[in-house]
C-alpha positions as CSV (number, residue, x, y, z in Angstrom):
1,M,37.8,128.1,74.3
2,G,35.6,127.6,71.1
3,V,35.3,128.8,67.6
4,S,35.3,132.4,67.1
5,N,32.6,134.1,64.9
6,S,33.5,135.8,61.7
7,Y,31.5,137.8,59.2
8,L,32.2,138.6,55.5
9,S,30.9,141.5,53.5
10,R,29.7,140.8,50.0
11,T,33.1,142.0,48.6
12,E,34.9,139.6,50.9
13,V,32.7,136.8,49.9
14,Q,33.6,137.5,46.2
15,Q,37.3,137.6,47.1
16,L,37.2,134.3,49.0
17,L,35.4,132.5,46.1
18,G,37.4,134.3,43.3
19,V,34.2,135.6,41.6
20,N,32.9,139.1,40.5
21,P,29.5,140.5,41.6
22,F,27.8,138.8,38.6
23,G,29.4,135.5,39.5
24,L,28.2,135.7,43.1
25,W,24.8,136.4,41.7
26,R,25.0,133.4,39.5
27,L,26.1,131.0,42.1
28,V,23.5,132.0,44.6
29,R,21.0,130.9,41.9
30,K,22.8,127.8,40.8
31,Y,23.3,126.4,44.4
32,D,20.3,126.0,46.6
33,D,22.6,125.3,49.6
34,F,24.6,128.5,49.3
35,P,24.6,130.2,52.7
36,R,22.1,133.0,53.1
37,P,23.2,136.4,54.3
38,T,22.4,137.7,57.7
39,E,22.1,141.0,59.4
40,S,25.5,142.4,60.5
41,P,25.9,142.8,64.3
42,K,27.8,146.1,63.5
43,E,27.1,147.4,60.1
44,P,23.8,148.2,58.3
45,E,24.8,146.1,55.2
46,E,24.1,142.3,55.0
47,V,26.9,140.0,55.8
48,W,27.6,136.2,55.6
49,D,28.8,134.0,58.3
50,G,32.4,133.3,57.3
51,F,32.5,129.7,58.6
52,Q,29.4,128.8,56.6
53,V,30.7,130.2,53.4
54,Y,34.1,128.6,53.9
55,R,32.6,125.2,54.7
56,W,30.2,125.4,51.8
57,A,33.2,126.1,49.4
58,A,35.1,123.2,50.8
59,H,32.2,120.7,50.2
60,T,31.5,122.1,46.7
61,P,33.7,120.7,43.9
62,E,33.8,123.9,41.9
63,F,35.2,125.9,44.8
64,A,36.8,123.2,47.1
65,H,40.3,124.6,46.4
66,R,39.0,127.9,47.9
67,G,37.4,126.3,51.0
68,A,38.6,125.4,54.4
69,V,41.7,123.2,54.0
70,L,40.8,120.6,56.6
71,L,37.2,120.3,55.4
72,R,38.0,119.5,51.9
73,P,37.9,115.7,50.7
74,L,41.1,114.0,51.7
75,P,43.2,112.8,48.7
76,E,43.0,109.1,48.1
77,D,46.0,107.2,49.3
78,V,47.4,110.2,51.0
79,A,51.1,110.1,51.6
80,P,52.2,110.0,55.2
81,G,53.4,113.4,56.5
82,R,56.6,114.1,58.4
83,W,57.2,115.5,61.7
84,A,59.0,118.9,61.5
85,G,59.8,119.8,65.0
86,Y,58.5,122.6,67.2
87,K,58.0,126.4,66.6
88,D,57.6,129.1,69.2
89,T,54.5,131.2,68.4
90,V,52.8,134.2,69.9
91,R,50.6,131.7,71.8
92,G,53.1,129.2,73.0
93,P,55.2,126.4,71.3
94,A,53.4,124.5,68.5
95,L,54.4,121.2,66.7
96,D,54.6,121.1,62.9
97,W,53.9,118.3,60.4
98,H,54.7,118.5,56.7
99,T,51.7,117.0,54.9
100,A,50.2,116.5,51.4
101,L,48.2,119.7,52.1
102,G,51.1,121.7,53.4
103,T,52.5,122.2,56.8
104,I,49.9,121.7,59.7
105,R,50.9,123.6,62.9
106,L,49.3,122.3,66.1
107,V,49.4,124.3,69.2
108,H,48.2,122.7,72.5
109,C,46.2,125.6,73.9
110,D,42.4,126.0,74.1
111,D,42.1,129.8,74.7
112,R,39.9,131.7,72.3
113,R,41.4,132.9,68.9
114,V,44.5,130.9,69.3
115,A,44.3,129.5,65.8
116,T,43.6,132.8,64.2
117,D,46.2,134.7,66.1
118,I,48.9,132.3,65.0
119,A,47.8,132.0,61.5
120,T,47.7,135.8,61.3
121,E,51.1,136.0,62.6
122,V,52.5,133.5,60.2
123,A,50.8,135.1,57.1
124,G,52.1,138.5,58.3
125,R,55.7,137.2,58.3
126,G,55.3,135.9,54.7
127,N,54.8,132.1,55.8
128,P,58.4,131.0,55.5
129,D,57.5,127.6,56.6
130,G,54.7,127.0,54.2
131,V,52.0,126.6,57.0
132,A,48.6,125.8,55.3
133,V,46.6,125.6,58.5
134,V,46.9,126.2,62.3
135,C,45.1,124.0,64.7
136,A,44.5,124.6,68.4
137,L,42.5,122.8,71.0
138,Y,38.8,123.2,71.3
139,G,38.7,122.0,75.0
140,D,36.4,119.0,74.3
141,M,36.5,115.5,73.0
142,S,35.5,114.7,69.4
143,F,34.7,111.3,67.7
144,H,38.4,110.5,66.8
145,G,40.2,112.4,69.6
146,P,40.5,115.9,71.1
147,A,38.3,118.5,69.3
148,L,40.3,121.0,67.2
149,V,39.8,124.6,66.0
150,A,41.5,125.5,62.7
151,A,42.4,128.5,60.9
152,D,44.0,128.6,57.5
153,T,46.8,131.1,56.7
154,A,45.0,132.0,53.5
155,H,42.0,133.3,55.6
156,P,43.2,133.4,59.2
157,G,40.2,135.3,60.5
158,I,37.8,132.3,59.7
159,E,37.9,129.6,62.4
160,Y,36.3,126.2,61.9
161,E,36.2,122.9,63.6
162,A,38.6,120.2,62.4
163,D,38.8,116.5,63.0
164,W,41.8,115.2,65.0
165,G,41.6,111.9,63.1
166,D,41.9,113.7,59.7
167,V,45.0,115.7,60.9
168,A,46.6,112.4,62.3
169,A,45.9,110.8,58.8
170,L,47.7,113.7,57.0
171,A,50.5,113.5,59.6
172,G,50.9,109.8,59.1
173,Q,51.1,109.2,63.0
174,D,49.2,109.4,66.2
175,L,49.3,113.0,67.6
176,P,50.6,113.9,71.1
177,W,48.3,115.0,73.9
178,W,49.2,116.8,77.0
179,P,46.7,117.2,79.9
180,D,45.7,120.7,80.7
181,L,48.0,121.2,83.8
182,L,51.1,119.6,82.0
183,R,50.9,121.7,78.8
184,L,54.3,123.2,79.8
185,P,56.4,124.8,77.1
186,H,59.5,122.9,77.9
187,L,57.8,119.6,77.7
188,I,56.1,120.4,74.4
189,R,59.4,121.5,73.0
190,A,61.2,118.3,74.1
191,W,58.6,115.9,72.6
192,E,59.5,113.7,69.6
193,P,57.6,110.9,67.8
194,G,58.1,107.7,69.6
195,A,59.1,109.2,72.9
196,P,57.5,107.7,76.1
197,A,55.3,109.8,78.2
198,V,57.2,112.1,80.4
199,V,56.6,111.9,84.1
200,A,56.3,115.5,85.3
201,E,55.3,117.4,88.5
202,V,52.0,119.2,88.2
203,P,53.0,122.8,88.9
204,A,51.4,124.6,91.9
205,N,48.6,127.2,91.1
206,D,48.4,130.6,92.8
207,N,46.1,129.4,95.5
208,E,48.5,126.5,96.6
209,K,51.5,129.0,96.4
210,I,49.7,131.4,98.8
211,L,48.9,128.6,101.3
212,R,52.4,127.1,101.1
213,R,53.8,130.7,102.0
214,V,51.6,130.5,105.1
215,V,52.8,127.1,105.9
216,G,56.5,128.3,105.7
217,N,55.8,131.5,107.8
218,Y,56.5,131.0,111.4
219,A,54.8,134.2,112.4
220,F,51.6,131.9,112.4
221,D,50.9,129.4,115.0
222,V,51.1,125.7,114.4
223,T,47.4,125.3,114.2
224,S,47.1,128.0,111.4
225,R,50.0,126.4,109.5
226,L,48.2,123.0,109.7
227,A,45.0,124.4,108.4
228,A,47.0,126.0,105.5
229,T,48.8,122.7,104.8
230,D,45.6,120.7,104.8
231,M,43.9,123.0,102.1
232,A,47.2,123.2,100.1
233,D,47.5,119.4,100.0
234,D,43.7,119.2,98.9
235,I,44.5,121.5,96.0
236,R,47.5,119.5,95.0
237,N,45.4,116.2,95.2
238,N,42.7,117.8,93.1
239,R,45.2,119.0,90.4
240,I,46.9,115.6,90.2
241,D,43.5,113.9,89.9
242,A,42.5,116.3,87.2
243,A,45.6,115.5,85.0
244,L,45.1,111.8,85.5
245,H,41.4,112.1,84.5
246,D,42.4,114.3,81.4
247,N,44.6,111.5,80.3
248,E,41.9,108.9,80.8
249,I,39.3,110.8,78.8
250,F,41.5,112.0,75.9
251,G,43.6,108.8,75.8
252,E,40.7,106.4,75.8
253,E,40.1,103.9,73.1
254,G,37.9,105.1,70.1
255,H,34.1,104.9,70.1
256,G,34.2,102.2,67.3
257,E,36.7,99.6,66.2
258,R,39.1,102.2,65.3
259,R,41.5,103.4,68.1
260,N,41.8,107.1,68.7
261,P,45.2,108.3,67.2
262,V,46.3,109.9,70.5
263,V,49.7,109.5,72.2
264,I,49.7,110.6,75.8
265,A,52.9,112.7,76.0
266,A,53.0,113.4,79.8
267,V,51.7,111.9,83.0
268,P,51.7,113.6,86.5
269,E,54.1,112.5,89.1
270,T,52.2,110.5,91.7
271,G,55.0,109.4,94.1
272,H,53.3,111.1,97.1
273,H,49.8,111.1,95.8
274,P,47.4,111.5,97.4
275,R,48.5,113.6,100.3
276,R,46.6,113.4,103.5
277,S,44.0,116.1,103.7
278,D,40.6,116.6,105.4
279,G,42.1,116.6,108.9
280,D,40.4,117.0,112.2
281,R,37.6,119.6,111.7
282,Q,38.0,121.4,115.0
283,V,41.7,121.9,114.5
284,L,41.1,123.2,111.0
285,E,38.4,125.6,112.1
286,A,40.7,126.9,114.9
287,G,43.5,127.4,112.4
288,W,41.3,129.4,110.1
289,L,40.0,131.5,113.0
290,G,43.6,132.3,113.9
291,L,44.2,133.4,110.3
292,A,41.0,135.4,110.2
293,L,42.1,137.4,113.3
294,S,45.7,138.0,111.9
295,T,47.0,141.3,110.6
296,H,49.5,139.6,108.3
297,P,49.2,140.1,104.5
298,D,49.7,136.4,103.9
299,A,46.6,135.7,106.1
300,V,44.6,137.9,104.0
301,A,45.6,136.0,100.8
302,A,44.9,132.7,102.6
303,I,41.4,133.7,103.9
304,E,40.5,134.8,100.3
305,V,41.5,131.3,99.1
306,A,39.4,129.7,101.7
307,V,36.4,131.9,101.1
308,G,36.4,130.7,97.4
309,R,37.2,127.1,98.1
310,Q,35.9,125.9,101.5
311,P,34.1,128.8,103.2
312,D,32.4,126.3,105.8
313,L,35.8,126.1,107.6
314,L,35.7,129.9,108.3
315,P,34.3,131.3,111.5
316,F,31.6,133.4,109.7
317,G,28.5,133.1,107.5
318,A,27.1,135.0,104.5
319,L,28.2,138.4,103.5
320,T,25.4,140.9,104.3
321,E,24.9,144.6,103.6
322,V,22.4,146.8,105.3
323,P,22.0,150.6,104.8
324,V,23.1,152.9,107.6
325,R,19.7,154.4,108.6
326,P,18.8,156.4,111.7
327,G,16.0,154.7,113.6
328,A,16.3,151.4,111.8
329,I,16.7,148.2,113.9
330,S,20.3,148.0,112.6
331,E,21.1,151.3,114.6
332,R,20.4,149.5,117.8
333,W,22.7,146.7,116.8
334,A,25.4,149.2,115.7
335,R,25.5,150.9,119.1
336,R,27.2,147.9,120.6
337,L,29.9,147.5,118.0
338,T,33.4,148.1,119.0
339,M,35.9,149.9,116.8
340,C,39.0,148.1,116.0
341,D,42.0,147.8,113.8
342,P,41.4,145.7,110.6
343,T,42.2,142.0,110.5
344,A,42.5,139.6,107.6
345,A,38.8,138.9,107.9
346,H,37.9,142.7,107.6
347,V,40.1,143.1,104.5
348,V,38.5,140.0,102.8
349,L,35.0,141.3,103.8
350,A,35.8,144.7,102.3
351,Q,36.6,143.0,98.8
352,G,38.3,146.1,97.5
353,K,35.7,148.7,98.7
354,K,36.9,151.7,100.6
355,A,36.1,151.2,104.4
356,E,35.4,154.2,106.6
357,A,35.8,152.2,109.8
358,F,36.3,148.8,111.1
359,F,34.3,147.1,113.9
360,L,33.8,143.9,115.9
361,D,30.5,142.6,117.3
362,P,31.4,141.7,120.8
363,L,28.7,139.2,121.1
364,T,29.3,137.2,118.1
365,D,32.9,138.1,117.2
366,M,31.7,139.0,113.7
367,P,33.8,141.5,111.7
368,V,31.9,144.6,110.5
369,L,32.9,147.7,108.4
370,R,31.2,150.8,107.4
371,T,31.5,151.7,103.7
372,V,29.4,153.4,101.0
373,A,27.3,152.0,98.2
374,D,28.6,152.0,94.7
375,H,25.4,153.2,93.1
376,D,24.4,156.1,95.3
377,G,27.3,156.8,97.7
378,K,25.2,156.2,100.8
379,Q,26.7,154.6,103.9
380,L,26.4,150.8,104.3
381,W,27.0,148.3,107.1
382,R,28.9,145.4,105.5
383,F,29.4,142.3,107.7
384,Y,29.4,138.5,107.9
385,A,26.3,136.9,109.4
386,P,27.2,134.7,112.5
387,L,27.2,131.0,112.1
388,S,25.1,130.7,115.4
389,L,23.9,133.0,118.2
390,P,25.0,133.3,121.9
391,A,22.0,131.9,123.7
392,G,22.4,131.2,127.4
393,D,18.9,130.7,128.7
394,A,17.3,133.0,126.3
395,E,14.8,132.3,123.4
396,L,13.8,134.0,120.3
397,A,11.4,136.8,121.1
398,S,10.8,138.2,117.6
399,V,12.1,138.6,114.1
400,V,12.5,142.0,112.4
401,L,12.8,142.2,108.6
402,H,15.2,145.0,107.6
403,H,17.4,144.1,104.6
404,T,18.0,140.8,106.2
405,V,16.5,138.9,109.1
406,W,17.1,140.3,112.6
407,V,16.5,138.3,115.8
408,T,15.6,139.8,119.2
409,T,16.0,137.7,122.2
410,S,14.1,137.4,125.6
411,D,17.2,138.7,127.4
412,G,17.1,142.0,125.4
413,H,19.7,141.3,122.7
414,L,19.6,141.8,119.0
415,H,21.5,139.9,116.3
416,P,21.6,139.4,112.6
417,A,20.1,136.0,112.1
418,P,22.7,133.2,111.5
419,C,23.3,131.9,108.0
420,T,25.6,129.6,106.3
421,P,28.3,131.1,104.1
422,S,26.8,130.0,100.9
423,E,23.1,131.2,101.4
424,H,21.3,134.3,102.1
425,L,18.2,135.3,104.1
426,W,15.3,137.3,102.4
427,W,11.6,137.5,102.3
428,G,8.9,138.6,99.8
429,N,8.0,137.5,96.4
430,G,10.9,135.8,94.8
431,Y,9.2,135.4,91.4
432,G,8.6,131.7,92.0
433,D,11.5,131.1,94.5
434,R,10.3,131.0,98.1
435,P,12.3,132.3,101.1
436,S,12.7,128.8,102.7
437,E,16.2,129.6,103.9
438,A,14.9,132.2,106.3
439,A,12.0,130.0,107.3
440,T,14.4,127.2,108.0
441,V,16.7,129.4,110.3
442,I,13.6,130.9,112.2
443,N,12.1,127.4,112.6
444,L,15.4,126.2,114.2
445,L,15.8,129.3,116.5
446,L,12.3,129.1,117.8
447,D,13.3,125.7,119.4
448,D,16.9,126.5,120.1
449,L,18.3,130.0,120.0
450,G,21.9,128.8,120.0
451,A,21.5,126.1,117.2
452,T,23.7,126.2,114.1
453,P,21.6,126.3,111.0
454,N,22.1,123.7,108.2
455,L,20.5,124.8,105.0
456,R,21.2,121.9,102.7
457,E,17.5,120.9,102.7
458,H,15.9,124.4,103.3
459,W,13.0,123.5,100.9
460,N,11.7,121.3,103.7
461,A,11.0,124.3,106.0
462,P,7.6,124.5,107.5
463,K,5.1,125.5,104.9
464,G,3.3,128.0,107.1
465,L,6.5,129.9,108.0
466,T,7.6,130.0,104.3
467,A,4.2,131.3,103.3
468,L,4.4,134.0,105.9
469,L,7.8,135.1,104.8
470,N,6.7,135.0,101.1
471,E,4.5,138.0,101.8
472,D,5.9,141.5,100.9
473,H,6.4,142.8,104.4
474,K,7.7,146.4,104.6
475,Q,11.2,147.1,105.7
476,G,11.2,147.1,109.5
477,T,8.3,144.7,110.0
478,E,8.4,142.8,113.2
479,L,7.0,139.2,113.7
480,T,6.5,138.2,117.2
481,R,7.3,134.8,118.6
482,S,3.6,134.1,118.8
483,T,3.1,135.1,115.2
484,L,5.8,132.9,114.0
485,L,4.8,129.8,116.1
486,H,1.2,130.2,114.8
487,A,2.5,130.5,111.1
488,R,4.5,127.3,111.8
489,M,1.5,125.3,112.8
490,T,-0.8,126.7,110.2
491,P,-0.8,125.0,106.7
492,P,-0.8,127.7,103.9
493,R,-4.2,128.2,102.0
494,N,-4.3,127.0,98.5
495,R,-4.6,129.9,96.0
């Protein structure tokens, strides 16, 4: 998405403008607005920004015929163009219009360098269709319609922004627009001027396909299939809404008296829209728990979708890493881990890292694995923090700071502190950011060891606890219950 940068050497500037070295020296002195050279990002010699030179030429009568085609002044009483059908290109099907400036080729794609790639291909084949300029989508809205990136076949390496309204004026008709999710090759190839908007089904993306596979796989129980259905339907609703919104934005009336010359070419099929989603939360959580404990490859893929889309439905909190270190507080915790075969949760937890062994924390049911660090090859414990702790009648006895926050309890247990999936627990000087997440969790557990933290408003944590955790404690520092309670009641000193 966007306009690609290009740089021209002194020789290339001379070739573009059709001047010799003396001619370039002359025009630099004749025109105060001639672009200045800049330092090359790769070469020691000075270079010019290709777009600036190309735009300058288009706006300067002496050199307009050598400047960017769509930045030159439009001819007066320009004759309307003629639609010339579609052409398949290296970047998808494009639509052609024969115009007073030559053939304009418009491709409905907003990836980077699309205009340059197609213009280069056309020029390399001898330009049999007489294409003067290739336009691609910029991915944004301009004053008279969708923003465009253009590249001329005479200089395909120089991209510049073009005006949709100017292209429509040259074409002599409103130009078609497809929403992002309906830019399907067969729809673009079938379009003709005057055709009504096609009603088309929004294709499923990879995430929806993964979840639909789970829905159709009776190896999973009904609750897991319901959970997958709910998330798949939510994705479908979002994609149809996105296509509708695209059409509203890009097909809107113009900002002034003049209407944007845009024709909506396709609308999403909405016969069953919206589908019911956001079902009973307890049912959904139970279904995702079943998938997390599964050993089926489809469950792994589904959990990966959920981690990226709605991690709060999953039965575990933030991903955490702690070095394997003899004598550290984590060694005491590790002694209670039970070795197990990997589940879907373990595979997603690994994130492609090589695991030496897989474990389960029998008190919190959190998946754990032992792996090695990328930077030094030393062993690491990698695990999900629990969402809450098993409490019974126990209370928080102390907190130990060792690469994360650890909680010791009055009945002799040790746990990684609970955390939400999208946050992390830390302490020390955060260069302006204070460890209010950890302070919020500790404040909650001081009153109720089994409480489930909600970190949406962690900045409201007790200031005294936050100040205590903002200190640069050494790894392994233990803060007793009385120390924490005292800090919670003590306002921090002004510095």
